[in-house]
N, C-alpha and C positions, 0 to 999 in steps of 0.2 A: 717820437719818443714820449714817454709818459711818466707820470709820477707814480712810482710804486711806493706805497707807504713804507717808511723806514729807510728809503734810499738816500744816500748822500754821495755825490752830488746829484741833484735832479737835473738832468741835461736834456730832457726830451722837449720837443715842441708839444706842449701839453696844455690841457685845460682841465684842471681839477673841478670836481663838482662844486667846490666853493670858490673857484677862481674865475676871473674874467678871461675868456678865451682870447688869446692873441697869437696870430700866426706870424712867424718870422721866416725870412727867406735866406738861403745860403747865397753868398755872392756867386755870380755866374756871368754869363754873357748878357748882352743888352736885353732887357725885358720886352715882352710884347707891349705895345703902347697902351697906356691906361684907358684910352678912349676906344679900345677894341670892342667889338660886338661878338659875344661868345655864345654859340648854341649849346644846349644841353646835350649830354651823351658823350660818346667817345671822341677824343681829339688827339691829334699829334701836332707838334710844332715843327713846321718845315720852313727853313730859311726865315725864321722869325715870325712866321704867320701861323696862326692856329687853323688847322683844317679838320673838318669832320672826318671820321674814319668809321667804316662799317664794323659793327660789333663782331661779326663772324671773322673778319680779317684780323682784328686785334687779338681775339681769343686764339685763333689758329697760330699766329706768330708766337704768342705767349706759351701755348701748349707745346711748341717745338723746343722750348728752352729746357734746361736742366732744373733751374730754380726760378720760381715766380714769387716776387715780393709784392704783397698787397698792403698799401699804406692805410693810415687812418688817423683821424683826430679822435682821441679816446672817448670824449664825451658827446660825440655827434652820432646819434642813433642811425641816421641815414648812411653814414660811412660803413656801418656794420651790415646794414641791409644790402648795400652795394657789394660788400665782400661776399656775402652769402650768394648773391646772384652770380658773381664771377666764379666762385668755387663750383657752382652747379654747371656753368658753361665749360670750365676747364675739365671737370670730371667727365662730361659727355665725350670729350676728345681724348682724354688720358685717364681711363678708369683706375689705373694703378697710381695711387696718389697718397702722399703723406702731408699732413697739415701741421705746421709748427706754430707755436704761439709764444710771443714775447711775454704774455701775462703770467706764465708759470715758470718758477725756478725748477731746475732739472731734478731736484730732490723729490718732487711730487710725480715723477714719471710713472711709478707703479700705479698711482691713483688714476691717471689718464688711461693707462692700459686697461684697468678694470672698468672704467666708464665705457670705453669703446667695446669691450667684451659684453656689455649689457649687465654688468654685475652691480652697478650703482644707480641710485636715483639721482635726479638733478640736485636736490638739496644735499645729498651725501657727497656729490662731486664738489660742490662749493665748500662744504664744511671740511672735507678731508684735504682740500688744497689750500685752505685758509684764505679763501678769496677776499673776504672783507679786510683782512689785515695786510695781505700781500699786494692786492691790486686796488680794490675799493670802488672802481667805477661800476655802474649798474650792471649786474650780471645778466639782466634781461637783454641788454644790447648784444651780448656775446652768445647767449644760449642757442639761438638758431645755428650758429657755426658749430657749436658743440654737438647739437642734435644731428646736424648734417653728417658729421664725422661718424657718430654712433650708428645712424641708420644705414650708412653705406660701408660700415666697418673699415673706415679709413684710419690708419694709425695717427694719433695725435702726439705731437712732439713738444716737450717742454724745452724752450730755447734759452731761458734765462739762468742767471746764477743767483745765489742767495744775496739778499740786500746787505748782509754783513760784509761780504767781499767787496761790494761796490763802495761801502762806507770806508772800509779799511784802506782801499787804494786812494780814495779821495782825501783821507786824513794824512797818510804817510807815504803814498807813492807805491807804484807797482813793485819796484825792486825790494821794498822793505817788507812785503808780504811773503811769508815762507811759501815755498813751492807746494808743500802739501796742503796749503790752505787756499790754493788758487782754483780748486775744483777742476783741475786738468786743463784749464785754458792756457794756451800758449801766448807767446809775446806777439802783440798786435803789430800789424804793418803801420808805419808812421802815418800820421795825419797829413793831408795836403795842406798847403797854406790857406786855401779857400775854406777848408773845414775848420782850421784853427781860427780863422777870422770869425767864422760863424759862432764857434764855441766861446770866443772872447766876448762877442756881442751879448751873450746871455750870462756870462760868468758873473758879472757884477750884480745880477738880479738875485743872487743867492747869499745866504747869511755869511758864507765863507769867502765870497768873491771880493776881497779887499786889495789884492795885489795887482801889479801890472802884468803885461804879457810875458815878461821874463821872470816872474816870481815863481817861487816854489809852489805856492798854492794853485796857481793857474796850471802849472805843469802837472800837478796831481789831478786837477780837474779834468784835463785832457786825457790823462792816462786812465782815469776811471771810465770816461766815455768810450775810449778805444777798447778797453777790456770788455765793456758791455757789448759793443758792436762785434768784437772778435768772438765772444762766447756764442752769440746767436749764429754767426757765420760758421763757426766750427760745428755746431750742432746740425745745421742744415747740410753742410758738406759731408759730414760723417754719415748721415742718413742716406744721402745720395750715393755714397760709395758702397754702402752695405747692400744695395740692390734688393731684389726680390728672390724668391726661391728659385725662379727660372733663370736668374742671372741678369735680368733686364732691370735697369734703374727705374724707380718710380719718378713721377713728377713731384718735386718737393716744393711745397708752397709755404711761405712764411707770412704770418699775420703780425704786422709790426708797425709801431708808430712811424708816421711819415718822416719825422725828423731824423730817423736813422737811415733813411733811404734817398732823400732828395739829392739830385745832381750826382748820383753815383758815389757819394761819400758814405761813410758809415758802413753798414753791412755789405752793400755791393762792393765797396773797395776791399774789405777784408775777404770776401769770397774770391775776388780776382787774385788776391795774394795767395789764397789757398789752392789756386789752380782751377777754380770753377769758372769756365769761360762764358757759358751760355746762361746769362741771368737776365730776366725781364722784370722791370719795375713798373707797376701800375699804381697810380695814385688817384684818389677822389678829391675833387675840389668843390667847395661850396659856391653856388652861383654868384652870390654877392661879392665874393672875393676872387673870382676866377681871373679877371683881367689883371688884377694887382699881383696875383701869385704866379701866373704863368711866365716862365723863362725858358729859353732854349736849353735843352739838356736836363730839364727838371726830372723827367721820367721817360720811359719808352712810350707810354700812352697815358692820357689823363681822361678822367670821367667827370664831367661837370654835372653836378646834381641840380635838379630844378629847385627853385625857391619854394618855400612853403610858409603859410602863416605862422607868425610867432605865437607862442603860448600867451593866452590872455594875461596871466599873472606869472611871469617867470619866477622860479624859486629864488629867494635871497642868496646873494653871493658876497662873501667877504672880500674876495680878491687876494687870497693867500695860497701859498704852497706849504703843506704841512708834513711833518715827519714824526712818527711815533718814537718816543724816547724809551719806553719800556719801564714797567714797574708802577704799582699803584701810587698815586700821589705825585708822580714825577712830571705829569703834564704832557703836552704835545708841542713840539718845537715849531715855530714859524720860520720856514726856510727863506721865503721870499714874499714880498708884498708888491702887488701890482700897482703901478703908478695910477693915481686918480681913483683908486678903488675905495670902497667903504672902509676897508681896514686902514689904508693910509690916512684918510680923512679923520678917522677916529684916533689915530696916534699909535697904531700897532707898528712894530718895527721887526725887521729880520733879526732872528736870534732870540726874540721873545719866547716865553713858554706860556701856553694857555693852560691855566690851572683849573679854572671853572668856566662853564658856559651856562648862562641862565640859572646859576645856583647849583649846578650839578658838576661833579668832577669830570675833567677832560683827560681821560687816560688813553684814548685811542682817537686817531684822526677820523676814522669812520663815524664814531659817535658824535664828534664835533660837526661833521658834515650834516648828519641827520638832524641835529638840533638847529643848525642854521637854516636848513631848508624848511623845517617845520615852523619857523617863526613867522608870525603874521606881518604882512606889509604895514608900514606906518607905526610899528611898535618899537620899543627900545630893547636891545639885547645886551644885558650886563655881562662883562667878562672880568675875571680875576686873572691877572697877568704877572708872571715873574720876569723881571728884567735885571739880570745880575743878581745882587743880593737884596733887591727891592721888590716888593709886591705892590702892584698898581691895580686900581679899579678903573676900567674903561667901559664906557657905554657906547654901543654902536646904534645909531639912529637909522633904522631901516626905512627906505623910501616908501611913500604911500602907494597904494594900488593905482 
């Protein structure tokens, strides 16, 4: 799952460009021991043991499915390179393919159609879909996927709903949102207890996460997540049912944050409820985290990415999750603060509003991200912050190079 600017609640397993990446796991069976030795490449977990799997075998199994779900951590460029590699392999086996993207709300579907038809430049695609406001992660990470679809004339499918719907459900619950404002999304299949456990584990990280498991706020939090999962599942299922001109269904691929896919919860669960039986979930894992992350039932197959040298000077990260409020001078809301982060050490709190960053107005999350990343190591970053009816001046001391 990912942070889409302006969404509430943000329920994805995400790593904002200004946040410290933290991977959480859904509860499941006993994990592979932490002392495991994991090779890079394709793996399957068999009887609690990670076993290497031939690439051609994994791809052949996936290509035989109706829907293939490719996970990602949104800010990891190698995850997107892996997705491009898998798309190419699947396309060689099933040329009739549709690629759906969590990153786009369904209202921009006509723009995706024009892109695939070759009518738009790459900058026009990003501008007309509102990439910086809707998604905000580096477009360069995703561009090879978009180009692959364009070059091969593969339909691109907008899987998501508008952030306003997600916020409305998070604020007042699914039942309180008028049917004509639900963008056609049906009632989601109930969450399993394991999924609810996972959602509760991250519920308290957000500005609104103040109640217990039986609270109205947490119930709305779950409903917003389920609606998000259901919307993507319905879009995938509908495209599968529509088939091609010759009546044969295409292979429908979904590019979606891993948090929506792990352990068969989220989108796979909603697809099963919609009657889509043949679903393959493939997830990438970072080498350093592979032993800790692997659990039986995590996915149909895993790909462990090789380690690589870290950037000499990683860009500064506050360790926050942000939400656009909208309107000049209204600021950007801090939804969550990562424990131990620069933001927490500096005194930022969930619910704060960033009004200025380095003396410049903070009207959009994307602009805040850019200013933080541009700050030099070892310098001070002044923030003007709104907290309730009070305005505070906070200085973030960036670590030296």
